[in-house]
C-alpha positions as CSV (number, residue, x, y, z in Angstrom):
1,X,-24.5,30.6,-14.2
2,X,-25.6,28.1,-11.5
3,X,-23.8,25.3,-13.3
4,X,-20.5,27.2,-13.1
5,X,-20.9,27.8,-9.4
6,X,-21.6,24.2,-8.7
7,X,-18.6,23.1,-10.9
8,X,-16.4,25.6,-9.1
9,X,-17.4,24.2,-5.7
10,X,-16.8,20.7,-6.8
11,X,-13.4,21.5,-8.2
12,X,-12.4,23.3,-5.0
13,X,-13.6,20.4,-2.9
14,X,-11.5,18.0,-4.9
15,X,-8.4,20.2,-4.7
16,X,-8.8,20.6,-0.9
17,X,-9.3,16.9,-0.5
18,X,-6.2,16.2,-2.6
19,X,-4.1,18.7,-0.5
20,X,-5.4,17.2,2.7
21,X,-4.5,13.6,1.6
22,X,-1.1,14.9,0.4
23,X,-0.4,16.6,3.8
24,X,-1.3,13.4,5.7
25,X,1.0,11.4,3.4
26,X,3.9,13.7,4.0
27,X,3.3,13.7,7.7
28,X,3.2,9.9,7.7
29,X,6.5,9.8,5.8
30,X,8.1,12.2,8.2
31,X,6.9,10.2,11.2
32,X,8.0,6.9,9.6
33,X,11.5,8.3,8.9
34,X,11.9,9.8,12.3
35,X,10.9,6.5,14.0
36,X,13.2,4.6,11.8
37,X,16.1,7.0,12.6
38,X,15.4,6.7,16.3
39,X,15.5,2.9,16.1
40,X,18.8,3.1,14.2
41,X,20.3,5.4,16.9
42,X,19.5,3.0,19.8
43,X,16.2,4.5,20.8
44,X,17.3,8.1,21.6
45,X,14.1,10.0,21.1
46,X,12.1,12.6,23.0
47,X,8.7,14.2,22.7
48,X,8.5,17.6,21.2
49,X,7.3,20.0,23.9
50,X,5.0,21.8,21.5
51,X,3.2,19.0,19.6
52,X,4.2,15.9,21.7
53,X,5.4,14.0,18.6
54,X,8.4,11.7,19.0
55,X,11.6,13.4,17.6
56,X,15.3,12.8,17.6
57,X,17.2,13.8,20.7
58,X,19.6,15.9,18.5
59,X,16.8,17.7,16.6
60,X,17.1,21.5,16.4
61,X,13.7,21.9,14.8
62,X,10.6,19.7,15.1
63,X,9.9,18.1,11.8
64,X,6.2,18.0,12.6
65,X,5.3,21.4,13.9
66,X,8.4,23.2,12.8
67,X,9.0,24.7,16.3
68,X,12.5,25.9,17.0
69,X,13.9,23.7,19.8
70,X,17.0,25.8,20.2
71,X,15.0,28.3,22.2
72,X,14.7,25.6,25.0
73,X,18.4,25.0,25.3
């Protein structure tokens, strides 16, 4: 019974580590894509008022924190 508990904890730790790494990778891809898009549009970027990440000036929703930016308009 003790072996099963330890195995379960190890499996859960590996799953959480994988999900954490996956989330960081997705966030990096979003950031890289947004920065590339801003550079292609002549540098028209602003900071999100909620998470302070650089986003497109024309964004309706922050791609990082998913905040609705239409409420600010």
